N, C-alpha and C positions, 0 to 999 in steps of 0.2 A: 229407647221406647219407655214411655211412662206407663208402668203397669196399672196404676189406678185409673188413668185416663182410658186405657185400653179396656179394662174391666167395665168402666162406665159406659163405654161404646158397644159393649157386647150385643145388646138388643138391637142397636142401630145396624150393626153388621148383619145380624140375622134378617132384618127387614130389607136391607139393601140386596141381600142374596135373593130374596123372594122377588123383588122388583126386577133384578137382572134376569131371572128365570122367565118372568112374564115378558120382558123385552125380547129375549132370545126366541121365545115361542111366537111372538108377533112377527119377528123377522122371518122366521121359517114359514109361517102361514102366508105372508106376503110373497115369499119366494115361489111358492107352489102356484101362485096365480100369474106368474110372469109368462109372456108368450115365449115361443121357441127360439127367438133370437136370429131368425133368418136361416135356420137349418132345414133341410129337407128330411125325409124319413130315414135316410141312411146316416144322418148326422153330419153331412157335409154342407158347408155354406153354399147358398145359391150363387150362381155366377153374377158378378157385378155387385155383390153384397157390400154395403157400407156399414160401419159401426153405428149401432143404434142405442137409444136410451135404455132399452131393456137390459142389454148386456152391461152397461155402466151401472145400472141399479143392482144387478145381481152381484157384481164385483163389490160394490159399496156395501151391500148387505153382508157379504162374507167378511169384509174387513171389520164392520161393526160387530158382528157376532164374535169374531176372534178377540176383539178388545174387551167385549163383555165377558167372555169366558176367562180371559186373563184376570180381569178384576174379581170375578167370582172366586177363582182359585186362590187369589191373594187373601181375600176375606175368609175363605174356608180355612186357610193355613193359620190365620190369626185366631179364629175361633177354636180350632184344634189345640193350638198352643195354649190359650187361656184355660181351656178345659183340662188339659194335661197338667198345667201348672197348679190348678186348684185341686186336682186329684192327688197331687203329690204331698198335700198337707196332712197333718194329723187330723184325726176325726173332728174334734171340736173346732179346730181352725178351718177345716173344710166346711163345716156347718155354717160358720160365720161368713166366710168369703163367698163360697158358692151360693149360700142361701141369699145373701144380700145382692150380689152382682149378677149371678146367673139365673137364679130362680125368682128374683124380684121380691124377696121377703123383706118385711120391715124389721128394724132393730128390735122392736117390741116382740115380734113373733119369734125371732131368733132367741131373744132372752128367755122367753117362755120355754122354748125347746130345750135350752141348755140349763135352765133353772138358775140364771144369774141375772144381775141387774142390767138395765139398758146402758148405763154408763160403762159397765164392764164390757159389754159387747162393743161399744164405740172405741174404747181404749184398746181392746184386743185387735179389733179390725185395723186400727191405725198402726199398731205394732207389727202385725202380720204383713201389711202392705209395705212398710219400710223394709222388713226383712226380705220380702220377695223382690223388691226393687234392688236392694243391695246384691242379692244372689244373681239377679239378671245382669247386673253391671260387671260381675266377675267373669 
């Protein structure tokens, strides 16, 4: 895993989770509009019942929903990992990495917060990322 790449994708992961939630909600809404699939009031199939499209759609929706839920869980694990990784840093390092990658701050804004130069922010960020990558490889 490339830590810098993962941190750069942090916001994309968040957006994708929102998109997945919308897709799951849409599947669930469509599911409630499906007919009863040839069942009578007791829940028993009518005599002479043949498989219909409704049943196939319901099964397909369940499979799609499970795939979406698995993808969402994977993305949430990545996000949690990145947040815990940045939380484990020293305060000034956390301000740089979390500020830039997770909070979306600019180097200039971070430099003003820490009262250092923009170049110092860039160098520290690079050094911190190298250290995090090396720690991850171990």
